[in-house]
VEXTI-680092 format. One record per residue (C-alpha): residue number from 1; residue in one letter; x, y, z. Coordinates in nm, 4 decimals, decimal comma. Example, Ala and Ser with C-alpha at 12.3 -4.5 7.8 and 13.67 -1.06 7.14 Angstrom:
<pt num="1" residuo="a" u="1,2300" v="-0,4500" w="0,7800"/>
<pt num="2" residuo="s" u="1,3670" v="-0,1060" w="0,7140"/>
***
This chain:
<pt num="1" residuo="x" u="15,5397" v="7,0437" w="10,2694"/>
<pt num="2" residuo="x" u="15,6649" v="7,0406" w="10,6288"/>
<pt num="3" residuo="x" u="15,9581" v="6,8191" w="10,5312"/>
<pt num="4" residuo="x" u="16,0730" v="7,0510" w="10,2490"/>
<pt num="5" residuo="x" u="16,3897" v="7,2398" w="10,3397"/>
<pt num="6" residuo="x" u="16,3456" v="7,5996" w="10,2187"/>
<pt num="7" residuo="x" u="16,7167" v="7,6748" w="10,2538"/>
<pt num="8" residuo="x" u="16,7950" v="7,4329" w="9,9723"/>
<pt num="9" residuo="x" u="16,6597" v="7,6926" w="9,7288"/>
<pt num="10" residuo="x" u="16,9334" v="7,9326" w="9,8398"/>
<pt num="11" residuo="x" u="17,2224" v="7,7018" w="9,7571"/>
<pt num="12" residuo="x" u="17,2243" v="7,8188" w="9,3964"/>
<pt num="13" residuo="x" u="17,3237" v="8,1786" w="9,4722"/>
<pt num="14" residuo="x" u="17,4131" v="8,1991" w="9,8434"/>
<pt num="15" residuo="x" u="17,7114" v="8,0071" w="9,9749"/>
<pt num="16" residuo="x" u="17,6895" v="7,8388" w="10,3159"/>
<pt num="17" residuo="x" u="17,9510" v="8,0837" w="10,4433"/>
<pt num="18" residuo="x" u="17,7277" v="8,3814" w="10,3622"/>
<pt num="19" residuo="x" u="17,4296" v="8,2291" w="10,5443"/>
<pt num="20" residuo="x" u="17,6470" v="8,1426" w="10,8437"/>
<pt num="21" residuo="x" u="17,7941" v="8,4943" w="10,8523"/>
<pt num="22" residuo="x" u="17,4429" v="8,6391" w="10,8575"/>
<pt num="23" residuo="x" u="17,3424" v="8,4226" w="11,1547"/>
<pt num="24" residuo="x" u="17,6595" v="8,5172" w="11,3430"/>
<pt num="25" residuo="x" u="17,5997" v="8,8853" w="11,2648"/>
<pt num="26" residuo="x" u="17,2459" v="8,8665" w="11,4041"/>
<pt num="27" residuo="x" u="17,3735" v="8,6930" w="11,7178"/>
<pt num="28" residuo="x" u="17,6323" v="8,9654" w="11,7710"/>
<pt num="29" residuo="x" u="17,3645" v="9,2300" w="11,7095"/>
<pt num="30" residuo="x" u="17,1514" v="9,0833" w="11,9896"/>
<pt num="31" residuo="x" u="17,4491" v="9,0693" w="12,2278"/>
<pt num="32" residuo="x" u="17,5564" v="9,4250" w="12,1454"/>
<pt num="33" residuo="x" u="17,1997" v="9,5561" w="12,1666"/>
<pt num="34" residuo="x" u="17,1424" v="9,3914" w="12,5042"/>
<pt num="35" residuo="x" u="17,4683" v="9,5298" w="12,6469"/>
<pt num="36" residuo="x" u="17,3949" v="9,8804" w="12,5176"/>
<pt num="37" residuo="x" u="17,0390" v="9,8561" w="12,6501"/>
<pt num="38" residuo="x" u="17,1721" v="9,7527" w="12,9910"/>
<pt num="39" residuo="x" u="17,4145" v="10,0445" w="12,9984"/>
<pt num="40" residuo="x" u="17,1610" v="10,2923" w="12,8637"/>
<pt num="41" residuo="x" u="16,8845" v="10,1979" w="13,1090"/>
<pt num="42" residuo="x" u="17,1367" v="10,1221" w="13,3857"/>
<pt num="43" residuo="x" u="16,9572" v="9,7947" w="13,4543"/>
<pt num="44" residuo="x" u="17,2614" v="9,6152" w="13,5942"/>
<pt num="45" residuo="x" u="17,3439" v="9,9151" w="13,8133"/>
<pt num="46" residuo="x" u="16,9854" v="9,9199" w="13,9432"/>
<pt num="47" residuo="x" u="16,9900" v="9,5494" w="14,0322"/>
<pt num="48" residuo="x" u="17,3283" v="9,5835" w="14,2042"/>
<pt num="49" residuo="x" u="17,2325" v="9,8910" w="14,4079"/>
<pt num="50" residuo="x" u="16,8932" v="9,7444" w="14,4967"/>
<pt num="51" residuo="x" u="17,0591" v="9,4226" w="14,6155"/>
<pt num="52" residuo="x" u="17,2983" v="9,6236" w="14,8348"/>
<pt num="53" residuo="x" u="17,0070" v="9,8141" w="14,9932"/>
<pt num="54" residuo="x" u="16,8243" v="9,4870" w="15,0537"/>
<pt num="55" residuo="x" u="17,1277" v="9,3354" w="15,2282"/>
<pt num="56" residuo="x" u="17,1378" v="9,6241" w="15,4756"/>
<pt num="57" residuo="x" u="16,7756" v="9,5649" w="15,5774"/>
<pt num="58" residuo="x" u="16,7908" v="9,1853" w="15,5646"/>
<pt num="59" residuo="x" u="16,6781" v="9,0043" w="15,8793"/>
<pt num="60" residuo="x" u="16,8568" v="8,6784" w="15,8049"/>
<pt num="61" residuo="x" u="17,1272" v="8,5397" w="15,5789"/>
<pt num="62" residuo="x" u="17,0119" v="8,3279" w="15,2873"/>
<pt num="63" residuo="x" u="17,2266" v="8,0164" w="15,2636"/>
<pt num="64" residuo="x" u="17,3896" v="7,8932" w="14,9465"/>
<pt num="65" residuo="x" u="17,1500" v="7,6010" w="14,9283"/>
<pt num="66" residuo="x" u="16,8514" v="7,8329" w="14,9548"/>
<pt num="67" residuo="x" u="16,9899" v="8,0520" w="14,6761"/>
<pt num="68" residuo="x" u="17,0300" v="7,7484" w="14,4517"/>
<pt num="69" residuo="x" u="16,6754" v="7,6383" w="14,5341"/>
<pt num="70" residuo="x" u="16,5392" v="7,9868" w="14,4558"/>
<pt num="71" residuo="x" u="16,7336" v="7,9952" w="14,1295"/>
<pt num="72" residuo="x" u="16,5865" v="7,6585" w="14,0289"/>
<pt num="73" residuo="x" u="16,2400" v="7,7812" w="14,1266"/>
<pt num="74" residuo="x" u="16,2875" v="8,0953" w="13,9142"/>
<pt num="75" residuo="x" u="16,3909" v="7,8920" w="13,6110"/>
<pt num="76" residuo="x" u="16,1076" v="7,6412" w="13,6567"/>
<pt num="77" residuo="x" u="15,8337" v="7,8987" w="13,7163"/>
<pt num="78" residuo="x" u="15,9105" v="8,2443" w="13,5763"/>
<pt num="79" residuo="x" u="16,1272" v="8,1209" w="13,2851"/>
<pt num="80" residuo="x" u="16,0022" v="7,7806" w="13,1698"/>
<pt num="81" residuo="x" u="15,6331" v="7,8027" w="13,2589"/>
<pt num="82" residuo="x" u="15,5709" v="8,1814" w="13,2897"/>
<pt num="83" residuo="x" u="15,3730" v="8,1290" w="13,6083"/>
<pt num="84" residuo="x" u="15,3656" v="8,5035" w="13,6780"/>
<pt num="85" residuo="x" u="15,0824" v="8,5404" w="13,4249"/>
<pt num="86" residuo="x" u="14,7529" v="8,5160" w="13,6124"/>
<pt num="87" residuo="x" u="14,5612" v="8,5401" w="13,2849"/>
<pt num="88" residuo="x" u="14,5779" v="8,1862" w="13,1463"/>
<pt num="89" residuo="x" u="14,5095" v="8,2982" w="12,7890"/>
<pt num="90" residuo="x" u="14,7979" v="8,5448" w="12,8083"/>
<pt num="91" residuo="x" u="15,0168" v="8,2772" w="12,9610"/>
<pt num="92" residuo="x" u="14,9388" v="8,0230" w="12,6892"/>
<pt num="93" residuo="x" u="14,9930" v="8,2832" w="12,4188"/>
<pt num="94" residuo="x" u="15,3287" v="8,3748" w="12,5714"/>
<pt num="95" residuo="x" u="15,4415" v="8,0120" w="12,6017"/>
<pt num="96" residuo="x" u="15,3445" v="7,9347" w="12,2415"/>
<pt num="97" residuo="x" u="15,5354" v="8,2375" w="12,1185"/>
<pt num="98" residuo="x" u="15,8388" v="8,1790" w="12,3401"/>
<pt num="99" residuo="x" u="15,8871" v="7,8088" w="12,2731"/>
<pt num="100" residuo="x" u="15,7995" v="7,8512" w="11,9071"/>
<pt num="101" residuo="x" u="16,0684" v="8,1187" w="11,8735"/>
<pt num="102" residuo="x" u="16,3270" v="7,9015" w="12,0516"/>
<pt num="103" residuo="x" u="16,2474" v="7,6040" w="11,8269"/>
<pt num="104" residuo="x" u="16,2507" v="7,8222" w="11,5140"/>
<pt num="105" residuo="x" u="16,5891" v="7,9802" w="11,5938"/>
<pt num="106" residuo="x" u="16,7480" v="7,6544" w="11,7117"/>
<pt num="107" residuo="x" u="16,6443" v="7,4617" w="11,4005"/>
<pt num="108" residuo="x" u="16,7537" v="7,7476" w="11,1728"/>
<pt num="109" residuo="x" u="17,1008" v="7,7381" w="11,3276"/>
<pt num="110" residuo="x" u="17,1050" v="7,3575" w="11,3070"/>
<pt num="111" residuo="x" u="17,0183" v="7,3553" w="10,9370"/>
<pt num="112" residuo="x" u="17,2575" v="7,6324" w="10,8359"/>
<pt num="113" residuo="x" u="17,5559" v="7,5188" w="11,0426"/>
<pt num="114" residuo="x" u="17,4908" v="7,1457" w="11,0624"/>
<pt num="115" residuo="x" u="17,4319" v="7,0863" w="10,6927"/>
<pt num="116" residuo="x" u="17,6175" v="7,3694" w="10,5141"/>
<pt num="117" residuo="x" u="17,7072" v="7,1867" w="10,1921"/>
<pt num="118" residuo="x" u="17,4097" v="6,9552" w="10,1561"/>
<pt num="119" residuo="x" u="17,1110" v="7,1485" w="10,2822"/>
<pt num="120" residuo="x" u="16,8709" v="6,8989" w="10,1302"/>
<pt num="121" residuo="x" u="17,0154" v="6,6299" w="10,3578"/>
<pt num="122" residuo="x" u="16,8921" v="6,7975" w="10,6744"/>
<pt num="123" residuo="x" u="16,6799" v="6,5500" w="10,8744"/>
<pt num="124" residuo="x" u="16,3082" v="6,5719" w="10,8092"/>
<pt num="125" residuo="x" u="16,2461" v="6,6046" w="11,1835"/>
<pt num="126" residuo="x" u="16,4599" v="6,9194" w="11,2034"/>
<pt num="127" residuo="x" u="16,2906" v="7,0725" w="10,8998"/>
<pt num="128" residuo="x" u="15,9470" v="6,9867" w="11,0380"/>
<pt num="129" residuo="x" u="16,0351" v="7,1460" w="11,3720"/>
<pt num="130" residuo="x" u="16,1438" v="7,4602" w="11,1850"/>
<pt num="131" residuo="x" u="15,7940" v="7,4904" w="11,0393"/>
<pt num="132" residuo="x" u="15,6234" v="7,3941" w="11,3667"/>
<pt num="133" residuo="x" u="15,8221" v="7,6562" w="11,5586"/>
<pt num="134" residuo="x" u="15,7216" v="7,9267" w="11,3105"/>
<pt num="135" residuo="x" u="15,3563" v="7,8212" w="11,3306"/>
<pt num="136" residuo="x" u="15,3655" v="7,8280" w="11,7117"/>
<pt num="137" residuo="x" u="15,4975" v="8,1850" w="11,7023"/>
<pt num="138" residuo="x" u="15,2231" v="8,2855" w="11,4595"/>
<pt num="139" residuo="x" u="14,9465" v="8,1254" w="11,6659"/>
<pt num="140" residuo="x" u="15,0631" v="8,2731" w="11,9956"/>
<pt num="141" residuo="x" u="15,1634" v="8,6078" w="11,8472"/>
<pt num="142" residuo="x" u="14,8535" v="8,6772" w="11,6402"/>
<pt num="143" residuo="x" u="14,6318" v="8,5600" w="11,9267"/>
<pt num="144" residuo="x" u="14,8020" v="8,8163" w="12,1479"/>
<pt num="145" residuo="x" u="14,7986" v="9,0906" w="11,8828"/>
<pt num="146" residuo="x" u="14,4304" v="9,0716" w="11,7912"/>
<pt num="147" residuo="x" u="14,2603" v="8,9509" w="12,1111"/>
<pt num="148" residuo="x" u="14,4767" v="8,9820" w="12,4253"/>
<pt num="149" residuo="x" u="14,6678" v="9,3108" w="12,4012"/>
<pt num="150" residuo="x" u="14,5580" v="9,5414" w="12,6825"/>
<pt num="151" residuo="x" u="14,5084" v="9,8504" w="12,4636"/>
<pt num="152" residuo="x" u="14,3003" v="9,6499" w="12,2141"/>
<pt num="153" residuo="x" u="14,1051" v="9,4279" w="12,4541"/>
<pt num="154" residuo="x" u="14,0521" v="9,6708" w="12,7413"/>
<pt num="155" residuo="x" u="14,0817" v="10,0162" w="12,5862"/>
<pt num="156" residuo="x" u="13,9178" v="9,9506" w="12,2519"/>
<pt num="157" residuo="x" u="14,2059" v="10,0826" w="12,0412"/>
<pt num="158" residuo="x" u="14,2352" v="9,9496" w="11,6835"/>
<pt num="159" residuo="x" u="14,4717" v="9,6551" w="11,6367"/>
<pt num="160" residuo="x" u="14,6577" v="9,8315" w="11,3566"/>
<pt num="161" residuo="x" u="14,7680" v="10,1277" w="11,5695"/>
<pt num="162" residuo="x" u="15,1452" v="10,0869" w="11,6113"/>
<pt num="163" residuo="x" u="15,3832" v="10,2347" w="11,8681"/>
<pt num="164" residuo="x" u="15,7530" v="10,1771" w="11,9224"/>
<pt num="165" residuo="x" u="15,6811" v="9,9179" w="12,1925"/>
<pt num="166" residuo="x" u="15,5228" v="9,6993" w="11,9211"/>
<pt num="167" residuo="x" u="15,8500" v="9,6749" w="11,7279"/>
<pt num="168" residuo="x" u="15,9435" v="9,3384" w="11,8762"/>
<pt num="169" residuo="x" u="15,6150" v="9,1530" w="11,8315"/>
<pt num="170" residuo="x" u="15,5516" v="9,2953" w="11,4826"/>
<pt num="171" residuo="x" u="15,8995" v="9,2126" w="11,3500"/>
<pt num="172" residuo="x" u="15,8797" v="8,8681" w="11,5128"/>
<pt num="173" residuo="x" u="15,5449" v="8,7920" w="11,3497"/>
<pt num="174" residuo="x" u="15,6632" v="8,9204" w="11,0132"/>
<pt num="175" residuo="x" u="15,9753" v="8,7037" w="11,0382"/>
<pt num="176" residuo="x" u="15,7899" v="8,3777" w="11,1029"/>
<pt num="177" residuo="x" u="15,4964" v="8,4624" w="10,8734"/>
<pt num="178" residuo="x" u="15,7133" v="8,5311" w="10,5710"/>
<pt num="179" residuo="x" u="15,9403" v="8,2394" w="10,6585"/>
<pt num="180" residuo="x" u="15,6384" v="8,0103" w="10,6222"/>
<pt num="181" residuo="x" u="15,5149" v="8,1852" w="10,3072"/>
<pt num="182" residuo="x" u="15,8615" v="8,1591" w="10,1536"/>
<pt num="183" residuo="x" u="15,8828" v="7,7904" w="10,2454"/>
<pt num="184" residuo="x" u="15,5376" v="7,7065" w="10,1025"/>
<pt num="185" residuo="x" u="15,5396" v="7,9234" w="9,7877"/>
<pt num="186" residuo="x" u="15,9068" v="7,9977" w="9,7233"/>
<pt num="187" residuo="x" u="16,0239" v="8,3056" w="9,5388"/>
<pt num="188" residuo="x" u="16,2856" v="8,5683" w="9,6082"/>
<pt num="189" residuo="x" u="16,0409" v="8,8414" w="9,7108"/>
<pt num="190" residuo="x" u="15,9095" v="8,6446" w="10,0090"/>
<pt num="191" residuo="x" u="16,2651" v="8,5487" w="10,1057"/>
<pt num="192" residuo="x" u="16,3817" v="8,9121" w="10,0932"/>
<pt num="193" residuo="x" u="16,0908" v="9,0243" w="10,3145"/>
<pt num="194" residuo="x" u="16,1711" v="8,7394" w="10,5549"/>
<pt num="195" residuo="x" u="16,5345" v="8,8559" w="10,5776"/>
<pt num="196" residuo="x" u="16,4376" v="9,2220" w="10,6209"/>
<pt num="197" residuo="x" u="16,1952" v="9,1335" w="10,9018"/>
<pt num="198" residuo="x" u="16,4468" v="8,9112" w="11,0812"/>
<pt num="199" residuo="x" u="16,7169" v="9,1766" w="11,0477"/>
<pt num="200" residuo="x" u="16,4870" v="9,4349" w="11,2052"/>
<pt num="201" residuo="x" u="16,4006" v="9,1870" w="11,4824"/>
<pt num="202" residuo="x" u="16,7613" v="9,1172" w="11,5807"/>
<pt num="203" residuo="x" u="16,9129" v="9,4633" w="11,5259"/>
<pt num="204" residuo="x" u="16,6568" v="9,6725" w="11,7129"/>
<pt num="205" residuo="x" u="16,7052" v="9,5266" w="12,0594"/>
<pt num="206" residuo="x" u="16,7817" v="9,8738" w="12,1965"/>
<pt num="207" residuo="x" u="16,4383" v="10,0012" w="12,0927"/>
<pt num="208" residuo="x" u="16,2277" v="9,6896" w="12,1442"/>
<pt num="209" residuo="x" u="16,1314" v="9,4588" w="12,4307"/>
<pt num="210" residuo="x" u="16,3750" v="9,1884" w="12,3170"/>
<pt num="211" residuo="x" u="16,6191" v="9,2550" w="12,6033"/>
<pt num="212" residuo="x" u="16,3335" v="9,2228" w="12,8525"/>
<pt num="213" residuo="x" u="16,3529" v="8,8441" w="12,8316"/>
<pt num="214" residuo="x" u="16,7029" v="8,8596" w="12,9811"/>
<pt num="215" residuo="x" u="16,6128" v="9,0989" w="13,2637"/>
<pt num="216" residuo="x" u="16,2932" v="8,9265" w="13,3777"/>
<pt num="217" residuo="x" u="16,4588" v="8,6171" w="13,5354"/>
<pt num="218" residuo="x" u="16,7099" v="8,8373" w="13,7228"/>
<pt num="219" residuo="x" u="16,4309" v="9,0564" w="13,8625"/>
<pt num="220" residuo="x" u="16,2237" v="8,7525" w="13,9642"/>
<pt num="221" residuo="x" u="16,5222" v="8,5905" w="14,1369"/>
<pt num="222" residuo="x" u="16,6098" v="8,9082" w="14,3260"/>
<pt num="223" residuo="x" u="16,2498" v="8,9440" w="14,4440"/>
<pt num="224" residuo="x" u="16,2563" v="8,5911" w="14,5866"/>
<pt num="225" residuo="x" u="16,5841" v="8,6645" w="14,7652"/>
<pt num="226" residuo="x" u="16,4360" v="8,9730" w="14,9320"/>
<pt num="227" residuo="x" u="16,1425" v="8,7674" w="15,0537"/>
<pt num="228" residuo="x" u="16,3700" v="8,4960" w="15,1873"/>
<pt num="229" residuo="x" u="16,6019" v="8,7306" w="15,3792"/>
<pt num="230" residuo="x" u="16,3162" v="8,9430" w="15,5140"/>
<pt num="231" residuo="x" u="16,4225" v="9,2687" w="15,3495"/>
<pt num="232" residuo="x" u="16,0935" v="9,2738" w="15,1550"/>
<pt num="233" residuo="x" u="16,2290" v="9,4868" w="14,8693"/>
<pt num="234" residuo="x" u="16,3105" v="9,7626" w="15,1208"/>
<pt num="235" residuo="x" u="15,9423" v="9,8013" w="15,2132"/>
<pt num="236" residuo="x" u="15,8339" v="9,8306" w="15,5782"/>
<pt num="237" residuo="x" u="15,7353" v="9,5110" w="15,7576"/>
<pt num="238" residuo="x" u="15,3795" v="9,5594" w="15,8776"/>
<pt num="239" residuo="x" u="15,3484" v="9,2100" w="16,0124"/>
<pt num="240" residuo="x" u="15,0583" v="8,9690" w="15,9650"/>
<pt num="241" residuo="x" u="14,7510" v="9,1631" w="15,8496"/>
<pt num="242" residuo="x" u="14,5193" v="8,9231" w="16,0326"/>
<pt num="243" residuo="x" u="14,6878" v="8,9949" w="16,3675"/>
<pt num="244" residuo="x" u="14,4231" v="9,1530" w="16,6025"/>
<pt num="245" residuo="x" u="14,6866" v="9,3754" w="16,7626"/>
<pt num="246" residuo="x" u="14,7920" v="9,5120" w="16,4238"/>
<pt num="247" residuo="x" u="14,4293" v="9,5666" w="16,3220"/>
<pt num="248" residuo="x" u="14,3686" v="9,7530" w="16,6493"/>
<pt num="249" residuo="x" u="14,6663" v="9,9765" w="16,5742"/>
<pt num="250" residuo="x" u="14,5576" v="10,0288" w="16,2151"/>
<pt num="251" residuo="x" u="14,1737" v="10,0079" w="16,2111"/>
<pt num="252" residuo="x" u="14,1683" v="10,0864" w="15,8386"/>
<pt num="253" residuo="x" u="14,2862" v="9,7299" w="15,7659"/>
<pt num="254" residuo="x" u="13,9607" v="9,5518" w="15,8648"/>
<pt num="255" residuo="x" u="13,7558" v="9,8477" w="15,7416"/>
<pt num="256" residuo="x" u="13,8841" v="9,8341" w="15,3851"/>
<pt num="257" residuo="x" u="14,0205" v="9,4809" w="15,3584"/>
<pt num="258" residuo="x" u="13,7913" v="9,2776" w="15,5830"/>
<pt num="259" residuo="x" u="13,8804" v="9,0576" w="15,8780"/>
<pt num="260" residuo="x" u="14,0738" v="8,8185" w="15,6529"/>
<pt num="261" residuo="x" u="14,2800" v="9,0405" w="15,4174"/>
<pt num="262" residuo="x" u="14,4411" v="8,7527" w="15,2233"/>
<pt num="263" residuo="x" u="14,0908" v="8,6332" w="15,1260"/>
<pt num="264" residuo="x" u="13,9361" v="8,9715" w="15,0562"/>
<pt num="265" residuo="x" u="13,7920" v="8,8581" w="14,7226"/>
<pt num="266" residuo="x" u="13,8486" v="8,8970" w="14,3516"/>
<pt num="267" residuo="x" u="13,9037" v="9,2735" w="14,3587"/>
<pt num="268" residuo="x" u="13,9886" v="9,3998" w="14,0094"/>
<pt num="269" residuo="x" u="13,9440" v="9,0467" w="13,8767"/>
<pt num="270" residuo="x" u="13,5761" v="9,0612" w="13,9595"/>
<pt num="271" residuo="x" u="13,4874" v="9,1576" w="13,6017"/>
<pt num="272" residuo="x" u="13,6547" v="9,1453" w="13,2630"/>
<pt num="273" residuo="x" u="13,8274" v="9,4789" w="13,1831"/>
<pt num="274" residuo="x" u="13,6400" v="9,5425" w="12,8581"/>
<pt num="275" residuo="x" u="13,5582" v="9,9111" w="12,9086"/>
<pt num="276" residuo="x" u="13,5546" v="10,0540" w="12,5594"/>
***
């Protein structure tokens, strides 16, 4: 069933132009929502003002080559591999969801725009990837929803308790879940639910965490710049914590952090945070 193109069923009552207009409308909704979110939360203004403050306290000038290297490092680590997640289960769940979503969206666009008049002629590989992408989202997303979420795993709250912050993950899971159900079983009801869920996903950027995926790389890159130029995110430079002179000046350092602060131990990672 993975090589069955579900969009072929729509050709009898939906023209290719209508499907293409819907995709374009959802794309514009994401762009508009992200811009409004940026203006509303003043994210761009914050990054700009923070960068200006950092420049004033910078101890050295970061060269163009270093900036390119840091940008590549940000893409390779924070974007492509999500290395900022120390919890490997959370990281794997995130990567499954992220790459599954990218594959699902990319193959949807390919099918609808690449084969508008003969949907059944879409390559089997593309159709299979459409299903695989949706399954990856479901695996990563449901794993996160039932077993990894902080309020469920650590605070013992029921999985079905919803707040506005859950809008993104819930609408995403409903989109891919009903896309698969519609593909496997057919029927207009499943298709309508799939469309409603995807519309909610792409039109609620202002109220969901969707825009976060665009801000995270910028924040990670700026943090690396502040470390490279010595501004340290406008925090005071205490020096090397293992320096005997610094420890003599601030005796609390060895008292609370040991003689080797960088190797002070597991800390909060010492035990699993399952405190129901």
